[in-house]
N, C-alpha and C positions, 0 to 999 in steps of 0.2 A: 512763744511770741504771740501776740495779741493782736486781732485784726478788726477794725471797725465798720461797721455796715457803710456802704457808699452812700452818700444822701442822694435823694430824689430830685435835686436841682443838678448834680453831676451827671445823675444817669440821663435827663434830658439834654445836658451839653454833649454828653459822649454820643448819645444818637444822632442829634444834630450833623456832630463832626463825622459819623459814621454815614449818613447821608450824603454828604458832601464826596466823601471817599468813594461812594458806590459809584458816583457818576466818572470818576476816573478810573477805579479799578475794572469795572465792567468793561473798559475799551483793550485793558490789555491783553495780550495774545495767549492761546494757550500754552506756548512755549514761556511767557512770561509768568505766567501763574504757575506752572509748574516748575519753573526756578525758584519761586518762592515755596513751595512746599517742600522741595529737595533741600533747600537753606535752612530751613525749620526742623528738618529730619538731621542736617549736620551740626545745627546748633543743642537739639536735643542729647546726642551723642557727647557734645563737647561739655556737657553738664557734670559729665564723669560721677564719682562715687559720691559726690556731695548730694546731690539729686537722688539718689537710692538711700542714702542713710536718713535724709529727712523724711521720705515717703515710709521709711520703715517704724519711725519714730511715730508717725502721725497715723497710720493705717493698721499697725501690728503685723501688715503681710511680711513673710519673710524674703531674705535678700535674693534667691534665687528665683522666686515667683517675680519679683520686681526687676530684676535684670532681664528676664524673659519677656515682661509687658512692655518696658520700655524698648526692648528689640522688636516686638510686635508691632508698636506705635511707629518708630522708624520705617518698619517694612510699609505700613498702612500709607504713609506720607509718600516715600517713593512710588508705591504701586498705583495709587490715584494719580500722582504727577504724571506716571507713565499713560495711564488711561486718560487724564486730561487731554495730553498732548494727540492721542489718537483720535480724537472725537467722535468716537463710537457714539457716545452718550448725548451728543447734540441732535442725535436722530435727524441728521440732515435730509430734505427730501426735495427733490425738484420735478416738477411736471411742465413740461413744455410747452409753449403754445402751439396751437393749432388754426391758424389764421382763417383758413378756407372751412372749417368746421360750420356749422349752421346751427345754434349761432356760433360765433368763434370762441374758441377757447383758450382762455387768458395763460399766461405763463405765472405759474404760483411755485412760490420756494418757500419751505417752512424750517424752524430749526429751534431748539431751545435756548433761552436767553436768561441771564441770573435774574433772581427774583428782588433782589434787594438787603439789607441788612439783615444778619441771622442772629438770634439770641440763641447761645447754646449753654445748658445747665449741668454743670460737671456731674459724674458719677460717684457715689461713695465707694463701689466696689472695685472701679478700675482706674484707679488715679492717672495713668497715663492715656491706654486705650480708648476710655470713653469721656476724657475729661478734657482738660485745656487745650492739647493738641491732639487730641481723639479723632476718632472717625467721622462725628460731624463737623467738626472743625475743618479737617482736611476736604470733605466733601464740599463745603459751602466755598471755601476758597478756591477749590477747582472750577465750580461753576462762576465764578466772578463777584462773590458776596462776600462783603466787609462780615466781621465776626465779633461779635459782643459776648464773652464767657462770664457767666457767673460762676466763681469759685464755689466748690463744695466746701462747706465749714467744717467737713471732717478732715480737710487736708488742703487748708488755705495756704501754707507755706511753700508746699509741693506745688501747689496751682502757680504760684508766684514765680517760683524759680521757672517753671515752664513757660509762662506767660512772659518773662524777661527773653527766655530764648527766642520766642517768636517775635519779640520786639526787635531784636538784634538783627534778626533775618530781614524783617520789614526795612529797617534802617540801611543795611547793606545792599539791598535792592533799590533804594531812593522811592520806595512807595509811598504814598500817603501815610501818615503815623495811624490814623483812625481806619484803616485795612482790617487792625485787630486792636481789641480794646478787653480791659480785664477789671471786673469788678467784684465786691464782696456783698454778702448779705445772708444774715441768720434770719432776718425779719420777713414776714410776707410781703411788707410793703416794697421791698427792694424789686422782688420777683413780679409782682404786680405791675410796679412801673415799667419794667422792662417789657412786659408784655403789652402791656395796652398803649405804649408809646406809638403814634403814628408812622412812625419810620420803621419800625420792626415788622419784618415782612414774613418772617418763617421762625419757626423755634425747634430746637431739636432738645430731647429731654430723655434720658435714662433713669429710672428710679422706681418709686413706688404707685401703686394704682392711684391712691388719694390724692398725691402730690401731682400727678400726670392728668388726672381729669380736673383738679382745680387750675392747673394752666389752661387746660382745653376750655373750661367754662369761661374763663378770663377772655381769651382770644375771641370767643362767640359774643361777647358782650360789646367787642368794640365796633363802631361804624363801619369799619372795613374788616372782615373777620380774615382771619388768616391760618394758613396750614400749621398743625401743630403735628410734629413727628416724635411721638411719646411711645415709649418702650415702656410698659407698666408691670411686668411681671407674668410668669406662667407657672404651672405644675408639671409641665412635660409629661404625660402619662406616658406609660410604658404598658403594653399588653403583649402578655406572656402566651402564647398559643402553645396548644398541648403537645404536638409532635415534638417540637423543639425543646418544651420543657421537660420533657420526659429524658430526652437524650443528653441534656448538657445542664439541668437544674443548678450542680453545684458550679459550674464554670461561670453562668449567668450570676449566680449570687455574689461569687468573687468580684467580677466585674462590677457590677452595681454597688457593691460596698465602697469600693473607690469612687464612682462617680457620685454618689450621695454625699459622700464627706470631701470631696475635692474643693480644697479653698474653703474649708470650714462651711461647705454648702452654700456658699457666699457667690453662686454664679445663678444668671438668671434662667441659665438652662438645666440647673439642677433637676435630676428626677424626683420629684415629690409624689408621684402617685405611681402603683406598679399594681396591675389588674390582672388576675389569673382565675382561672375555673377551677374549683373545688377538687383535688386529687392528690395521691401521694405523691407526686411530682411537685406539687404545689407545696404541700408540706415539707418536704425536702428543700426546697429553695427557700422558705421561710425560715426553715431551722439553721440552714446554712448562712443566710444572709444576717441572722442575729446574731449568730457565733463570730462573724467578721467584725460585725458592727462593735459587739465587747471588746475586741481587740484594737480598736482604733483610738488613739489618744485624743483627748479635746484639744483644741487650741483657740487661741484669742481671735475674737471676732473684731470687725471693723474699729467699731466705738461702742461706746455704752449705750445709744440710741437702739442699736442694732440688737444688741444682747439683749436688752430689756424687751422688745418686740417678739424676739425669739422667744424667749421664755415665757412670756404673754400667751402667744399664739399657738404654740407646743402644747401648753398646760391646758389651754381651753380645748383643742381637737381631742387632746387624750381623755377629758372629762365628759365627751360627749356619748351618749347611749351606745353601746355595742360595739365601742373602741378598746382594744386591748393593746397593752404593751407587748411587743416581742422580744425587745432586746434594748438596753444602752450600753455604753462605753462602761467598764467596769473601773476606769481610773477616776479617781476623785476629780470635779471639776471645779476650777478657780471661778472668780468673780466675772471676769471678762471673757470666759470662754463659754463656746457653744458645745450643750454635751450630746454627741451622737446618739440618733434614736430612731428606731424603727418600731411601727405600729400595724395593727391589721383589725380590718373592719368588714362586715358583710357588705355585699352589693346593695342590698335593701335598705340598710343603714345609711350607706353613702347617697342612694336616690332619694331619700327622704329628708336628709339633712346638710342645706347649703353650707354649715359651717366646716363640712368636711370637705367643701370643693376649693376654700381658699389656702392661697399659697403660705406656707411657713417658711419664711426665708431664713434658712440655715440647714444643720446636716440631719434633716428629718425626712422621713418618707413613709406614706401609708400604703399598704398591702391591702388592696380590696379583693375580697374572694365572693366569687359568681358562682352562682349553682349550675348554668349551663350557658352555651354560645350566645342563647337568646338574652340572658342576664347580661352578660358581657358587652353586646351590642346597646343594650339599654343604657349602660353606663356611658358608653363613649357618646351616645345621642344627646346625653346631659351634659355633657362636658363645655364651657366655654372655650373662647379661642384660646390658643395656645401658640406660643414659638416654635417648639418642637411637639411632635408625637412619634413614637417609637414601636414597632414591631419586632418580637423576637419570634422567629416564625421559619419554618421551611417553607419549600417551594410548595407541598401540599398541603401545609396550613393555609396558606394563601389563597390556594384555589378553593379550600372549603370553607372561608371566611369572606367570599366578595363582598357581602354588605356590611361588613366591620371596615374593610380597607377602605369602601367608599366614605362611610361616616366617619373615620379617621382623618381622612383627606380634608373632609370639610371643615375641621377645625385647627388646622395647623399651616404654619409658614414654611416647615422643615421636616421631611418625612422620612424617617430613619429605619433601616432595616439591619436587624442584628448588630446592633454596636450601642453605644453611648452616647446621650445628647451633649454632655459636656463635651468644650472644644468647638470653637467656631473657625473654621478657615478662612482666612481674607484671600477670599478669590472671586472672580465674576460672577461664578455659577450659585454662590451663596446667598441663601433667603433668610436673613435674620430679622423677622416680623412676622406677625399673623394675625388672624381675624380677632377682632376687640372681643376682650380687653386686653389681649397681649400686646396690642398696638392700636393707635388712634387711626392707622391708615394700612391696611393689609396689603395694598398695592407697591408695597416700597420697602426697600432693605435698608439696614443701617450699618451693613458689613459687606465689602466688596465693591467696587468702583460703580456698581449700577446706583449707589446712595447718592451719587453727584445730583441724580435727576429729582432728588428731594426739593431742592433750592434753585429749581430754574422752571419755566413755563414756556410753552411754544408761541411763537408768532410766526404769521405767514405774509411774505413778502408778495404784491400781485402787480405785475405789469412794471417793475423796476429794471431801469437800465442797468446794464451789466457793471458798470464803472462804480455806480452808487451802493449796488448789493455789496453787505458782509462778506468778507473772505471766504468765509465757510461754504457761500453759496454760489461763488463768481463761477462762470464757465469754466475757466482756466483750472478751478481747483488749487489755488495756491499753497493750501495746506496740505495738499494730498490726504485727505481723510477719505474713510468710505461713504458714500451717499446714495440714497436710492432715487435713481434717476430714471424716471418714466415707467417705475415699479421694477427694475433693475437693480441690485446693489453694484456700484461701482466706483473705482478710484479715478478713473479717467477724466481726462476733459471733456467739453462739450464742443 
């Protein structure tokens, strides 16, 4: 099935309609917004096997993975709907007046309100959970923002089916059609037109550093700059501390062989860098990891562009000075497959070569050999921002590496102890975002209901009469939400 780029004139019309829809949808109650998200979840389930079959053809992802991802996407929609109704994300604050204070203290009440139309760019590696009905779309709808999704060119038919499901949900609830819109575009003109339209008020993106920075650049060229919440990749470093490695080298190697190659390495949390101190234990780990990698079957990657990029970047990394191949899969690789590979380099080679800091998106990881803990600390201090960082360590290791712990804490959004970074739990405490260049704004998450806050802004109401205030801030608290009243959390009436 072939899709043509949406003409720029149609994009302008779509954004005009989205702006009109915004002024209707923003006034919908939290319950009505939540009802839309639950209806989308139901329609997504109703798509049945046809959606899975189309996604399998377009992405090369296996059936079990896609069924699991659709289940996760349905869970996201329902859990964010629950969070939308609870209203915690609104950050409602009330400070009541003190008239006899000198000068008199006014009544001030604050909450988050929706930004406006949000443009979401579908991700190639998660056709459901980070694409058309994914987390960015769910969060924007919860915040009260219309959404315009640009289908990822690698799975346009999948995106179309999901978009149709969302349209059905919107129609069922008699909401304005332009609460959700769907466009296509392989050319940069489509992306630029969406970003630079004056009615676009925020952007959600998951993809490469180059594409994310292009979007960021375009938004800053606007007369009115807008927030871009772009997740742009990460090498997710793993630090192997000595006491833990000495007692568990083989177990850690087995665990990380699975993490490196999970989903053919096509996760943003893939552990692409493993750092240890030269020792017999590190040699054992390297040997065992190599043996495990040799036994892993190559598998098809998402599309030809990703295969090509993986081969090029991996090949370039292996050509660098003092980089040596540890092992690769012993099974012959086909044209559309990613060959599982592990390499190694000295810490000095890593510190002196920026090429080795770059993400190789696929089933590849680089083991960095440090001479001592000072060199390990230097590696940590030279790393860019990351989505995740991991310590494999005992409590005693942690106590002996306090400076390393603080250095790693500075560069990541999720700090993991004795586990793998692959797998991102959908829950309120999850932080899926990190310092630049992992994301463009490390203050926010793209997973978990706190992600709703990305698409809202604070507004304070001063000296308003109770009858004119939004329900969220009225004395009687008709929504029953938790609010901070005179510095104390409360769900009571005033």
